[in-house]
Backbone as CSV, one residue per row, in Angstrom:
resi,resn,N_x,N_y,N_z,CA_x,CA_y,CA_z,C_x,C_y,C_z
1,LEU,0.774,-1.257,0.140,-0.017,0.099,0.098,1.132,1.319,-0.265
2,ALA,2.288,1.206,-0.204,3.036,2.532,-0.128,4.025,2.119,-1.234
3,THR,4.669,2.790,-1.280,5.829,2.985,-2.382,7.113,2.892,-2.253
4,ALA,7.263,3.009,-0.387,8.673,2.889,0.103,8.291,2.088,1.621
5,VAL,9.364,1.116,1.841,9.209,1.058,3.312,9.578,1.799,4.273
6,LEU,8.746,2.427,5.457,9.619,2.989,6.204,9.657,2.747,7.934
7,ALA,10.352,3.185,8.388,11.327,2.353,9.729,10.165,2.776,10.735
8,ALA,9.654,4.032,10.873,8.884,4.713,11.930,7.531,5.252,11.309
9,TYR,6.772,5.902,12.048,5.639,6.654,11.574,5.766,7.698,10.821
10,ASN,4.834,7.481,9.781,5.320,9.324,9.274,3.602,9.681,8.796
11,PRO,3.299,10.715,9.483,1.738,11.316,9.193,1.256,11.456,7.923
12,THR,2.153,11.412,7.046,1.909,11.496,5.867,2.008,10.448,5.052
13,CYS,2.233,9.066,5.622,2.189,8.205,4.645,0.929,7.148,4.994
14,SER,0.711,5.933,4.222,-0.485,5.505,4.113,-0.076,3.763,4.707
15,ASN,0.947,3.743,5.032,1.102,2.532,5.547,1.577,2.238,6.991
16,ASN,0.870,3.055,7.628,1.075,3.260,9.138,0.267,1.782,9.712
17,VAL,1.101,1.412,10.742,0.095,0.463,11.666,0.356,0.613,13.244
18,VAL,-1.183,0.974,13.798,-1.406,1.004,14.884,-1.791,0.052,15.978
19,THR,-1.427,-0.117,17.169,-2.526,-0.859,17.870,-2.699,-0.701,19.103
20,TYR,-3.569,-1.258,19.941,-3.576,-0.803,21.195,-3.102,-1.585,22.425
21,TRP,-2.595,-1.415,23.486,-1.651,-1.994,24.354,-2.146,-1.897,25.591
22,GLY,-2.135,-2.629,26.769,-2.623,-2.802,27.984,-3.815,-3.190,28.400
23,GLN,-4.990,-3.655,27.465,-6.312,-4.408,28.097,-6.156,-5.721,27.955
24,ASN,-5.079,-6.519,27.538,-4.843,-7.791,27.171,-6.314,-8.892,26.935
25,SER,-6.935,-8.319,25.819,-7.822,-8.777,25.332,-8.031,-10.574,25.315
26,TRP,-7.204,-10.607,24.851,-6.796,-12.038,24.433,-6.756,-12.669,25.954
27,GLY,-6.080,-12.458,26.825,-6.126,-13.073,28.244,-7.298,-12.770,28.893
28,GLY,-8.184,-11.846,28.636,-9.591,-11.900,29.144,-10.537,-13.290,29.173
29,ALA,-10.447,-14.041,28.009,-10.962,-15.001,27.302,-10.314,-16.357,27.662
30,HIS,-8.820,-15.803,28.267,-8.112,-17.349,28.780,-7.514,-16.879,29.849
31,LEU,-8.484,-16.897,30.819,-7.820,-16.524,32.682,-7.164,-17.716,32.831
32,ASP,-6.872,-19.044,32.315,-5.959,-19.786,32.991,-4.846,-20.082,31.909
33,ASP,-4.553,-19.486,31.163,-3.338,-19.183,30.423,-2.514,-18.083,30.481
34,PRO,-2.056,-17.557,31.600,-1.418,-16.475,31.486,-0.186,-16.514,30.872
35,ASP,0.035,-17.493,30.616,1.948,-17.746,29.737,1.808,-17.011,28.167
36,HIS,0.245,-16.558,27.638,0.308,-16.029,26.573,-0.828,-14.882,26.649
37,TRP,-0.745,-14.193,27.913,-1.336,-13.216,28.419,-0.413,-11.823,27.813
38,GLU,-0.912,-10.590,27.101,-0.257,-9.897,26.651,1.021,-9.453,27.803
39,LYS,2.123,-8.930,26.260,3.633,-8.990,26.881,3.664,-7.716,27.204
40,PRO,4.908,-7.344,27.857,5.104,-6.063,28.527,5.191,-4.966,27.342
41,LEU,4.627,-3.700,27.546,5.018,-3.124,26.197,5.992,-2.984,25.510
42,ALA,7.194,-2.621,26.032,8.704,-3.058,25.031,8.567,-4.330,24.087
43,SER,7.722,-5.427,24.176,7.992,-6.484,23.497,7.219,-6.029,21.821
44,TYR,6.659,-5.270,22.007,5.680,-4.948,20.734,6.564,-3.754,19.781
45,CYS,7.663,-3.468,20.096,8.832,-2.451,19.996,10.219,-2.910,19.189
46,ASP,10.338,-4.118,19.091,11.354,-4.723,18.738,11.333,-5.039,16.958
47,ASP,10.280,-4.922,16.569,10.336,-4.879,15.503,9.443,-4.309,14.472
48,SER,9.322,-4.228,13.143,8.447,-3.142,12.420,7.102,-3.357,12.245
49,THR,6.697,-4.068,13.052,4.947,-4.467,13.021,4.301,-3.572,13.488
50,PHE,4.309,-2.531,14.390,3.396,-1.181,14.850,4.227,-0.224,14.596
51,ASP,3.637,0.866,14.294,4.164,2.621,14.210,3.924,3.213,15.264
52,VAL,2.877,2.780,15.838,2.098,3.659,17.110,1.685,2.864,18.032
53,ILE,1.706,2.887,18.901,1.141,2.173,20.242,0.074,3.123,21.173
54,ASN,-1.019,2.864,20.954,-2.062,3.475,22.101,-2.236,3.001,23.437
55,ILE,-1.448,2.954,24.470,-1.770,3.145,25.860,-3.068,2.760,26.233
56,SER,-4.341,1.906,26.393,-5.032,1.732,27.286,-5.421,1.533,28.658
57,PHE,-6.308,1.986,29.320,-6.887,3.456,28.912,-6.881,3.992,30.098
58,LEU,-7.025,5.337,29.726,-7.212,6.353,31.119,-9.254,6.191,31.340
59,THR,-9.687,5.619,32.346,-10.688,5.188,32.356,-11.631,6.182,32.861
60,ASN,-11.163,6.671,33.947,-11.799,7.617,34.618,-11.154,9.177,34.695
61,PHE,-12.142,9.913,34.430,-11.659,11.515,34.372,-11.456,12.126,35.993
62,ASN,-12.003,12.093,36.671,-12.109,12.642,37.703,-11.571,13.799,37.930
63,LEU,-12.687,14.492,37.216,-11.845,16.216,37.159,-11.673,16.913,38.396
64,SER,-12.710,16.053,39.596,-12.046,17.146,40.948,-10.840,16.910,41.180
65,GLY,-9.955,15.847,41.009,-8.810,15.307,41.751,-8.077,14.744,40.641
66,LEU,-7.467,13.364,40.831,-6.708,12.792,39.733,-7.052,11.652,38.803
67,PRO,-6.813,11.597,37.559,-7.176,10.543,36.854,-7.197,9.557,37.170
68,VAL,-7.638,8.068,36.764,-7.492,7.018,36.777,-7.232,6.295,35.795
69,LEU,-6.404,5.350,35.472,-6.054,4.625,34.482,-6.202,3.047,34.752
70,ASN,-6.328,2.187,33.605,-6.963,0.335,33.896,-5.654,0.324,33.079
71,HIS,-4.891,-0.756,33.203,-3.964,-1.185,32.548,-3.808,-2.710,32.532
72,ALA,-5.243,-3.335,33.017,-5.135,-5.026,33.041,-4.367,-5.296,34.110
73,PHE,-3.499,-6.333,34.248,-2.453,-6.779,35.074,-1.332,-6.239,35.403
74,HIS,-1.117,-5.454,33.969,0.232,-4.729,33.721,1.278,-3.444,34.951
75,CYS,0.029,-3.224,35.725,0.276,-2.178,36.804,-0.919,-2.195,37.386
76,GLU,-0.687,-2.147,39.013,-1.596,-2.104,39.893,-1.206,-1.834,40.928
77,THR,-0.061,-0.800,40.926,0.524,-0.158,42.133,0.079,1.787,42.011
78,THR,-0.339,1.765,42.745,-0.832,3.579,43.326,-0.098,4.248,43.850
79,TYR,0.038,5.643,43.450,0.300,6.570,44.473,-0.011,6.425,46.137
80,ASN,0.373,6.593,46.654,-0.024,6.663,48.007,-1.109,7.877,48.329
81,TYR,-2.483,6.516,48.888,-3.371,7.898,49.347,-4.210,8.395,48.104
82,THR,-3.842,7.745,46.892,-4.543,8.165,45.553,-5.174,6.808,44.992
83,ASN,-5.794,7.074,43.571,-6.138,5.916,42.760,-5.516,5.890,41.756
84,THR,-4.629,6.925,41.437,-3.800,6.800,40.484,-2.657,6.087,40.113
85,LEU,-2.397,5.110,39.191,-1.207,4.398,38.945,-0.083,4.971,38.741
86,HIS,1.303,4.162,39.560,2.452,5.026,39.198,2.964,3.442,38.853
87,CYS,3.257,3.435,37.434,4.183,2.426,36.325,5.402,2.613,35.908
88,PRO,6.216,2.603,36.734,7.596,3.041,36.354,8.035,2.220,35.260
89,ASP,7.989,1.003,35.386,8.411,-0.151,34.205,7.746,0.060,32.716
90,ILE,6.381,0.800,32.725,5.965,1.255,32.126,6.430,2.310,31.144
91,GLY,7.215,3.115,32.028,7.569,4.256,31.661,8.997,4.245,31.021
92,LYS,9.462,2.876,31.319,11.023,2.721,30.990,10.638,1.995,29.701
93,ASP,9.711,1.321,29.473,9.256,0.330,28.142,8.529,1.642,27.133
94,ILE,8.129,2.812,27.743,7.914,3.902,26.943,8.750,4.238,26.069
95,LYS,10.025,4.758,26.706,11.623,5.592,26.257,11.994,4.251,25.490
96,LYS,11.978,3.116,25.862,12.505,2.006,24.590,11.702,2.117,23.271
97,CYS,10.380,2.378,23.560,9.533,1.999,22.084,10.015,3.499,21.252
98,GLN,10.577,4.716,21.727,10.344,6.231,21.348,12.127,5.774,21.129
99,ALA,12.736,4.749,21.326,14.162,5.243,21.015,14.334,3.925,19.896
100,ASN,12.954,3.346,19.575,13.002,2.384,18.295,12.043,2.974,17.215
101,GLY,12.060,4.342,17.774,11.039,4.848,16.000,9.552,4.723,16.191
102,LYS,9.141,4.398,17.415,7.600,3.861,17.933,7.023,5.159,18.375
103,LYS,5.943,5.626,18.002,4.927,6.776,19.295,4.169,5.932,19.848
104,VAL,4.120,6.511,21.123,3.351,5.709,22.139,2.442,6.847,22.687
105,VAL,0.900,7.246,22.335,0.347,7.694,22.580,-1.143,7.140,23.814
106,LEU,-1.290,8.030,25.000,-2.295,7.762,25.482,-3.788,7.839,25.340
107,SER,-4.162,6.246,25.241,-5.815,6.831,25.391,-6.594,6.921,26.103
108,LEU,-7.566,7.803,26.034,-8.412,8.156,27.145,-9.970,7.227,26.312
109,GLY,-10.555,6.803,27.704,-11.983,6.289,27.335,-12.122,4.591,27.597
110,GLY,-12.722,4.153,26.658,-12.562,2.661,26.366,-14.387,2.468,26.656
111,GLY,-14.513,1.314,26.257,-15.847,0.562,25.488,-16.649,-0.089,26.981
112,ASN,-16.099,-0.072,28.215,-16.627,-0.615,29.146,-17.709,0.434,29.860
113,ILE,-17.953,0.254,30.924,-18.678,1.281,31.740,-17.819,1.953,32.639
114,TYR,-16.904,3.046,32.379,-16.735,3.714,32.797,-17.020,4.824,32.954
115,THR,-15.884,5.836,33.839,-16.660,7.101,34.335,-15.868,8.500,33.866
116,TYR,-16.177,8.479,32.406,-15.667,9.771,31.785,-16.168,10.797,31.107
117,GLY,-15.875,11.862,30.413,-16.856,12.937,30.286,-16.654,14.233,30.459
118,LEU,-16.399,14.843,29.075,-16.692,16.499,29.419,-17.690,17.443,29.022
119,GLY,-18.396,17.560,30.052,-19.064,18.408,29.949,-19.805,19.782,29.311
120,SER,-18.074,20.462,29.245,-18.283,21.675,29.064,-16.952,22.256,28.660
121,SER,-16.611,23.699,27.771,-15.545,23.730,27.469,-14.700,24.001,28.799
122,ALA,-15.202,24.697,29.788,-14.313,24.819,30.966,-13.854,23.764,31.738
123,ASP,-14.383,22.435,31.215,-13.787,21.155,31.701,-12.627,20.670,30.982
124,GLY,-13.046,20.707,29.533,-12.538,20.285,28.678,-10.862,20.907,28.579
125,GLN,-10.973,22.074,28.981,-9.439,22.855,29.233,-8.992,22.748,30.250
126,ALA,-9.716,22.635,31.368,-8.987,22.128,32.560,-8.236,20.710,32.706
127,PHE,-9.043,19.820,32.281,-8.649,18.622,32.244,-7.440,18.468,30.755
128,ALA,-7.578,19.292,29.938,-6.345,19.314,28.912,-5.287,19.817,30.013
129,ASP,-4.885,20.673,30.486,-4.226,20.986,31.582,-3.588,20.104,32.018
130,THR,-4.406,19.323,33.152,-4.020,18.108,33.651,-3.150,16.933,32.873
131,ILE,-3.790,16.530,31.326,-2.887,15.743,31.002,-1.965,15.650,30.404
132,TRP,-1.720,17.245,30.061,-0.643,17.784,29.241,0.663,17.778,30.674
133,ASN,0.234,17.923,31.698,1.437,18.025,33.519,1.601,16.593,33.513
134,MET,0.795,15.574,33.782,0.724,14.391,33.999,1.632,13.013,32.956
135,PHE,0.958,13.812,31.958,1.480,12.475,30.741,2.474,13.244,29.721
136,LEU,2.311,14.769,29.478,3.190,15.046,28.346,4.200,16.268,28.688
137,GLY,4.360,16.937,28.167,5.206,17.790,28.211,5.333,18.882,29.360
138,GLY,4.444,18.595,30.356,4.588,19.532,31.680,4.937,19.079,32.545
139,THR,4.680,19.455,33.804,5.504,19.142,35.310,4.378,18.621,36.374
140,HIS,4.535,17.723,36.978,3.415,17.112,37.791,3.821,16.406,38.875
141,LYS,3.396,16.362,40.343,3.826,15.659,41.138,3.903,14.115,41.259
142,TYR,2.543,13.805,40.800,2.148,12.469,40.029,2.130,12.123,38.636
143,ARG,3.285,11.517,37.992,3.206,11.234,36.861,3.414,9.778,36.730
144,PRO,2.317,9.436,36.176,2.183,7.708,35.949,3.241,6.706,35.497
145,TYR,4.163,7.285,34.605,4.928,6.911,34.149,6.211,7.667,34.018
146,ASP,6.480,8.379,35.036,7.474,9.380,35.548,8.105,10.581,34.847
147,ASP,9.479,10.022,34.327,9.231,11.486,33.418,9.694,10.656,31.748
148,ALA,8.599,9.803,31.753,8.647,9.239,29.955,7.468,10.501,29.953
149,VAL,7.938,11.094,28.453,6.937,11.797,27.643,6.030,11.422,26.421
150,LEU,4.707,11.033,26.831,3.884,10.441,25.507,4.148,11.348,24.456
151,ASP,3.646,10.441,23.379,3.413,11.409,21.625,2.244,12.037,21.480
152,GLY,1.222,12.188,22.742,-0.123,12.220,21.858,-1.155,11.479,22.955
153,ILE,-2.359,12.361,22.577,-3.728,11.776,23.375,-4.415,10.752,22.020
154,ASP,-5.371,9.614,22.580,-6.580,9.351,21.304,-7.367,9.241,22.106
155,LEU,-8.796,9.687,21.600,-9.922,9.760,21.870,-10.923,7.883,21.594
156,ASP,-10.852,7.216,22.693,-11.930,6.059,22.348,-12.958,6.659,23.485
157,ILE,-13.858,7.261,22.985,-14.984,7.926,23.949,-16.153,7.288,23.306
158,GLU,-16.660,6.016,24.068,-18.066,5.681,23.508,-19.067,5.630,24.772
159,SER,-19.209,6.682,25.595,-20.127,6.988,26.675,-19.589,8.538,27.426
160,GLY,-21.039,8.961,27.798,-20.444,10.369,28.851,-20.537,11.359,28.107
161,GLU,-21.182,12.404,28.669,-21.299,14.012,27.956,-19.764,14.488,27.222
162,HIS,-19.936,14.851,26.124,-18.951,14.932,25.181,-18.850,16.603,24.649
163,THR,-19.388,17.129,25.296,-19.364,18.716,24.293,-17.902,18.938,24.694
164,GLY,-17.260,19.033,25.698,-16.302,19.644,26.085,-14.725,19.333,25.247
165,TYR,-15.012,18.029,24.213,-13.800,17.856,23.762,-12.940,18.165,22.584
166,PRO,-13.700,19.250,22.012,-13.215,20.276,21.390,-12.455,21.330,22.043
167,ALA,-12.846,21.867,23.153,-11.739,22.429,23.809,-10.835,21.991,24.495
168,PHE,-10.936,20.823,24.950,-9.843,19.866,25.588,-9.000,19.923,24.346
169,ILE,-9.151,19.698,23.046,-8.255,19.285,22.124,-7.732,20.783,22.015
170,ASN,-8.178,21.825,21.777,-7.789,23.192,21.354,-6.670,23.391,22.443
171,GLN,-6.910,23.410,23.825,-6.223,23.874,25.083,-4.792,22.758,25.101
172,LEU,-4.776,21.528,24.617,-3.918,20.731,24.433,-2.603,21.359,22.870
173,ARG,-3.132,21.713,22.436,-2.772,22.222,20.625,-2.178,23.700,21.517
174,SER,-2.682,23.997,21.879,-1.720,25.523,22.606,-0.440,24.868,23.352
175,HIS,-0.704,24.248,24.166,0.288,23.643,24.574,1.438,22.915,23.572
176,PHE,0.849,22.399,22.652,1.721,21.895,21.834,2.751,22.549,20.913
177,SER,1.928,24.011,20.583,2.474,25.127,19.769,3.783,25.402,20.400
178,GLY,4.623,25.428,22.028,5.336,25.680,22.048,6.131,24.495,22.258
179,ALA,6.116,23.129,22.115,6.567,22.049,22.542,7.808,21.731,21.340
180,SER,8.918,21.050,21.890,10.191,20.513,20.910,9.937,19.410,20.021
181,LYS,8.653,18.888,20.611,8.430,17.465,19.802,6.873,17.856,19.013
182,GLU,6.596,17.022,18.274,5.376,16.566,17.484,4.347,15.868,18.520
183,TYR,3.200,16.250,18.501,2.157,15.489,19.251,1.147,15.122,18.416
184,ILE,0.655,13.662,18.369,-0.628,13.036,17.615,-1.982,13.316,18.493
185,ILE,-2.820,14.056,17.904,-4.305,13.767,18.600,-5.043,12.839,17.353
186,SER,-5.503,12.068,18.252,-6.418,10.942,17.053,-7.498,10.613,18.412
187,ALA,-8.294,9.671,17.229,-10.039,9.237,17.764,-10.022,8.018,16.924
188,ALA,-10.904,7.251,17.995,-11.352,5.639,17.712,-12.912,5.686,17.432
189,PRO,-13.458,7.002,16.404,-14.838,6.251,16.388,-15.494,5.035,16.037
190,GLN,-16.484,4.557,16.159,-17.294,3.415,15.520,-17.481,3.927,13.943
191,CYS,-17.797,2.311,13.208,-17.923,3.257,11.934,-18.996,3.301,11.208
192,VAL,-20.349,3.278,12.277,-21.875,4.212,11.746,-20.797,5.764,11.981
193,TYR,-21.947,6.303,10.728,-21.533,7.637,10.578,-22.642,8.582,10.983
194,PRO,-22.564,9.635,11.520,-21.659,10.121,12.301,-21.456,9.500,13.509
195,ASP,-20.539,9.228,14.429,-20.183,8.338,15.585,-21.313,9.117,16.437
196,ALA,-21.641,8.228,17.368,-22.588,8.696,18.316,-21.980,9.985,19.595
197,ASN,-20.652,9.398,19.939,-20.157,10.075,20.973,-18.950,11.186,20.727
198,LEU,-18.375,10.921,19.338,-17.201,11.829,18.760,-17.654,12.801,17.661
199,GLY,-18.817,12.557,17.286,-19.471,12.924,16.074,-19.043,14.934,15.583
200,SER,-19.529,15.410,17.002,-19.223,17.106,16.779,-17.801,17.066,16.889
201,THR,-17.121,16.663,17.780,-15.641,16.916,18.143,-14.799,16.457,16.576
202,LEU,-15.326,15.440,15.895,-14.579,15.141,14.538,-14.585,16.183,13.715
203,SER,-15.779,16.703,13.811,-16.193,17.575,12.522,-15.611,19.122,12.995
204,SER,-15.323,19.244,14.126,-14.895,20.880,14.764,-13.659,20.893,15.148
205,ALA,-12.904,19.860,15.272,-11.587,19.960,16.062,-10.084,19.363,15.186
206,TRP,-9.360,19.634,15.506,-8.300,19.323,14.912,-7.507,17.769,15.035
207,ILE,-7.855,17.158,14.378,-7.390,15.564,14.478,-6.379,14.844,13.297
208,ASP,-5.482,14.432,13.787,-4.263,13.788,13.216,-4.822,12.727,12.295
209,ASN,-5.556,11.619,13.155,-5.964,10.001,12.719,-7.082,9.633,13.473
210,ASN,-7.959,9.430,12.379,-9.285,8.474,12.640,-8.805,7.415,12.314
211,TYR,-8.976,6.104,13.683,-8.899,5.131,13.743,-10.342,4.456,13.722
212,VAL,-11.181,4.037,12.580,-12.506,4.350,12.501,-12.821,2.766,12.689
213,GLN,-13.234,2.313,13.676,-13.525,0.802,14.143,-14.442,0.187,13.421
214,PHE,-13.814,-0.142,12.310,-14.678,-1.141,11.436,-15.029,-2.898,11.937
215,TYR,-15.559,-2.628,12.677,-15.863,-3.850,13.718,-17.145,-3.788,14.553
216,ASN,-17.320,-4.790,15.076,-18.563,-4.797,16.246,-19.579,-4.015,15.567
217,ASN,-19.902,-3.962,14.149,-21.127,-3.070,13.741,-21.179,-3.563,12.501
218,PRO,-22.394,-3.423,11.761,-22.825,-4.009,10.405,-21.788,-3.198,9.586
219,CYS,-21.194,-2.037,9.711,-20.415,-1.242,8.644,-18.845,-2.119,8.558
220,ASN,-18.658,-3.395,9.057,-17.497,-3.866,8.944,-17.147,-4.221,7.632
221,LEU,-15.882,-4.737,7.549,-15.626,-4.843,6.112,-16.020,-6.000,5.107
222,ALA,-16.536,-7.108,5.872,-17.237,-7.710,5.283,-18.494,-7.240,4.363
223,ASN,-18.740,-6.557,5.040,-20.052,-5.901,4.178,-19.779,-4.505,3.226
224,MET,-18.337,-4.970,2.649,-17.964,-3.967,1.899,-19.188,-3.455,0.478
225,ASP,-19.283,-4.704,-0.017,-20.124,-4.257,-0.939,-21.499,-4.264,-0.882
226,ASN,-22.086,-3.961,0.484,-23.457,-3.842,0.856,-23.265,-1.920,1.038
227,LYS,-23.968,-0.981,0.243,-24.019,0.266,0.348,-24.857,0.938,1.243
228,TRP,-25.673,0.079,1.912,-26.385,0.314,3.071,-25.959,0.062,4.448
229,ASN,-24.840,-0.716,4.319,-24.207,-0.769,5.505,-22.700,-0.544,5.712
230,PHE,-22.387,-0.339,4.862,-20.763,0.076,4.833,-20.713,1.501,3.932
231,ASP,-19.971,2.780,4.642,-19.606,3.466,4.308,-18.581,4.037,4.804
232,TYR,-17.850,4.160,3.706,-16.281,4.807,4.008,-15.868,6.217,3.375
233,THR,-16.841,6.344,2.214,-16.965,7.425,1.705,-16.889,9.039,2.870
234,SER,-18.200,8.539,3.572,-18.376,9.792,4.779,-16.952,10.100,5.370
235,TRP,-16.097,8.832,5.888,-15.429,9.132,6.755,-14.040,10.066,5.797
236,ASP,-13.760,9.406,4.434,-13.043,10.454,3.781,-13.389,11.984,3.389
237,LYS,-14.705,11.928,3.729,-14.929,13.456,3.731,-14.910,14.302,4.567
238,LEU,-15.123,13.623,5.961,-14.853,14.324,6.948,-13.441,14.632,6.933
239,ALA,-12.324,13.682,6.871,-11.052,13.975,6.890,-10.235,14.998,5.882
240,LYS,-10.776,14.969,4.686,-10.466,16.224,3.877,-11.124,17.869,4.611
241,SER,-12.167,17.635,5.381,-12.662,18.797,5.776,-12.375,19.384,6.538
242,ASN,-11.624,18.471,7.693,-10.963,18.692,8.732,-9.549,20.070,8.377
243,ALA,-9.762,21.028,10.191,-8.643,22.052,9.840,-7.202,21.194,9.899
244,ASN,-6.783,20.257,9.862,-5.716,19.716,9.865,-5.603,19.171,8.131
245,PRO,-4.944,19.507,7.352,-4.749,19.151,5.832,-4.336,17.635,5.513
246,ASN,-3.645,17.410,6.589,-2.993,15.997,6.459,-3.953,15.061,7.363
247,SER,-4.987,15.180,7.766,-5.923,14.404,8.842,-6.199,13.401,8.013
248,LYS,-5.946,11.760,8.613,-5.944,10.670,7.827,-7.057,9.894,8.582
249,VAL,-7.644,8.777,7.605,-8.486,7.527,8.209,-7.927,6.327,8.253
250,TYR,-7.663,5.416,9.056,-7.318,4.391,9.377,-8.308,3.268,9.410
251,VAL,-8.282,1.935,9.013,-9.296,1.277,9.006,-8.853,0.432,10.275
252,GLY,-9.679,0.879,11.127,-9.500,-0.413,12.380,-10.312,-1.761,12.097
253,LEU,-9.587,-2.618,12.796,-9.637,-3.856,12.499,-9.613,-4.894,13.613
254,PRO,-10.268,-6.067,13.903,-9.751,-6.803,14.657,-8.548,-7.643,14.261
255,ALA,-7.376,-7.802,15.683,-6.311,-8.685,15.452,-6.208,-9.946,15.754
256,GLY,-7.535,-10.858,16.004,-7.925,-12.042,16.185,-9.195,-12.358,16.115
257,SER,-9.570,-13.342,15.905,-11.086,-13.650,15.332,-11.993,-13.631,17.214
258,GLY,-11.217,-13.640,17.969,-12.085,-13.345,19.231,-11.961,-11.815,19.933
259,ALA,-11.225,-11.204,19.167,-10.919,-9.932,19.798,-12.110,-8.703,19.203
260,ALA,-12.983,-9.112,18.649,-14.703,-8.245,18.362,-15.611,-9.336,17.810
261,GLY,-16.679,-8.742,18.109,-17.937,-9.395,17.886,-18.137,-9.740,16.438
262,ASN,-17.271,-8.857,15.272,-17.140,-9.171,13.768,-16.463,-8.374,13.488
263,GLY,-16.301,-8.866,12.172,-15.184,-7.874,11.348,-13.781,-8.467,11.178
264,TYR,-13.627,-9.470,11.592,-12.434,-10.435,11.620,-12.614,-11.105,10.034
265,LEU,-11.810,-11.061,8.969,-11.856,-11.411,7.978,-10.407,-12.470,7.884
266,ASP,-10.175,-13.441,6.771,-8.973,-13.984,6.344,-8.347,-12.854,5.481
267,LEU,-7.103,-13.378,5.929,-6.024,-12.432,4.897,-6.057,-11.855,3.380
268,GLY,-6.518,-13.142,2.622,-7.028,-12.763,1.371,-7.944,-11.994,1.195
269,THR,-9.336,-11.819,1.906,-10.163,-11.039,1.395,-9.881,-9.717,2.348
270,LEU,-9.580,-9.489,3.117,-8.979,-8.270,3.910,-7.977,-7.592,2.908
271,LYS,-7.168,-8.295,2.506,-6.038,-7.719,1.885,-6.852,-6.992,0.492
272,ASN,-7.868,-7.728,-0.317,-8.676,-7.304,-1.114,-9.318,-6.009,-0.970
273,GLY,-9.835,-6.028,0.441,-10.905,-4.942,0.697,-9.809,-3.647,0.642
274,LEU,-8.727,-3.671,1.291,-7.821,-2.966,1.618,-7.467,-2.080,0.502
275,ASN,-7.165,-2.916,-0.474,-6.661,-2.716,-1.435,-7.657,-1.624,-2.199
276,GLN,-8.764,-2.047,-2.535,-9.880,-1.253,-2.895,-10.064,-0.006,-2.252
277,LEU,-9.689,0.106,-0.883,-10.094,1.415,-0.316,-8.760,2.338,-0.233
278,TYR,-7.917,1.512,-0.551,-6.653,2.957,-0.826,-6.543,3.274,-2.050
279,THR,-7.016,2.182,-3.038,-7.099,2.707,-4.494,-7.634,4.037,-4.427
280,SER,-9.069,3.683,-3.903,-10.308,4.805,-3.897,-9.978,6.160,-3.230
281,TYR,-9.252,5.995,-2.098,-8.924,6.917,-1.338,-7.627,7.546,-0.819
282,GLN,-6.858,7.516,-1.691,-4.898,7.718,-1.777,-5.085,8.568,-0.722
283,SER,-5.773,9.610,-1.116,-5.401,11.277,-0.075,-5.767,11.144,1.453
284,THR,-5.855,10.027,1.797,-6.679,10.219,3.505,-6.444,8.897,3.649
285,PHE,-5.651,8.008,3.463,-5.858,6.644,3.672,-4.515,6.401,4.505
286,GLY,-4.576,6.483,6.016,-3.198,6.536,6.553,-3.014,4.927,6.990
287,GLY,-3.341,4.208,6.709,-2.966,2.661,7.510,-4.198,1.908,8.145
288,ILE,-3.905,1.045,8.947,-4.753,0.361,9.641,-4.281,0.326,11.310
289,MET,-5.414,0.177,11.860,-5.578,0.212,13.453,-6.259,-1.344,13.873
290,LEU,-4.990,-1.777,14.914,-5.670,-3.193,15.049,-5.879,-3.483,16.676
291,TRP,-7.290,-4.092,17.120,-7.394,-4.349,18.505,-6.961,-5.632,18.532
292,ASP,-6.361,-6.021,19.579,-5.278,-5.230,20.369,-4.119,-5.952,20.271
293,ALA,-3.135,-5.523,20.808,-1.528,-6.057,21.026,-1.569,-7.806,21.487
294,SER,-2.498,-7.651,22.511,-2.332,-9.162,22.893,-2.712,-10.324,21.950
295,TRP,-3.095,-9.879,20.931,-3.455,-10.700,19.697,-1.971,-11.131,19.006
296,TYR,-1.212,-10.058,19.139,-0.111,-10.185,18.067,0.750,-11.640,18.360
297,THR,0.871,-11.998,19.905,1.464,-13.366,20.093,0.617,-14.280,19.927
298,ASN,-0.370,-14.190,20.091,-1.402,-15.124,19.793,-1.851,-15.757,18.541
299,ASN,-1.569,-14.664,17.925,-2.246,-14.629,16.056,-1.050,-13.841,15.476
300,GLN,0.538,-14.123,15.637,1.050,-13.687,14.932,1.615,-13.694,13.392
301,GLU,1.182,-15.244,12.856,1.418,-14.772,11.631,0.503,-14.064,10.924
302,TYR,-0.472,-14.217,11.159,-2.017,-13.450,10.837,-1.393,-11.845,10.736
303,VAL,-1.109,-11.105,12.103,-0.722,-9.585,12.163,0.233,-9.435,11.688
304,LYS,1.456,-10.018,11.677,2.716,-9.981,11.357,2.756,-10.150,9.787
305,GLY,1.993,-10.806,8.767,1.580,-11.041,7.423,0.965,-9.831,6.994
306,LEU,0.005,-9.151,8.008,-1.158,-7.930,7.086,0.119,-6.995,7.367
307,SER,0.733,-6.787,8.680,1.700,-5.633,8.865,2.470,-5.415,7.480
308,ASP,2.982,-6.604,7.575,4.415,-6.962,6.300,3.896,-6.372,4.896
309,TRP,2.472,-6.941,4.894,1.515,-6.427,3.396,1.455,-4.964,3.118
310,VAL,1.013,-4.489,4.407,0.525,-3.217,4.530,1.913,-2.253,4.354
311,LYS,2.780,-2.526,4.966,4.465,-1.810,4.522,4.803,-1.968,3.043
312,SER,4.368,-3.073,2.569,5.225,-3.343,1.360,4.795,-2.288,-0.119
């Protein structure tokens, strides 16, 4: 899907591969087989399979206090007298991944019944300051990953109040403008257009990458030939209308047969579908997103084969 193989994420290219790490979705269905659970973060940065890794999830915004993270079994230690995780080993792995050319981003939200939402512009601005100071280029007493500086923020918003997200993004970008590194702002909407929770944000705020979840919905790639179910054109138009002239659409896919309720396809069918989309929407096609990293260990031939093909 690209003319050259790149060793690192390039926001203008169409061959990037993104995954989510931190929820161990394979392990959730195989509690009796911990040897095959999701590996430490750095394990997914040793080869060229992934370009961006979204750490999932910040699940409770706790606007009156400190935000709360959930990283499955990977980190369970909190700062004293708080519910905020302190994960120095993940911090070290973030730096290792970045040294290998990977971008590591914090994902907010998630699909379970979590406590998050931004109901006003004031909430969005204040929360952006908190995120900047605790996870990005600012300073804070409680930094979950110590001095590791993440490469951006991803919005996997599937519930809660959502009117404050444009202000949240705008405030983050005000911090980014004076920073020494480039940051990513991404979102992971459902493929039903417009997304019920992120629609207004995606149409009004700066977005680098749209990781559209073409699974768990009738609008998955298995229904590409059904115009009543599958709609990619609307996402293409959305990216083209974004204030960011390089805003991209990524095809979000399950990385294994049990990673989603539907949308998992054999490699031959999937490659054919992706090639059609790339050919038709080259200017906005950014690559693929895979849910999630735990399936790389347990479905490696498929995931690696797909990644290698996208980068070829």
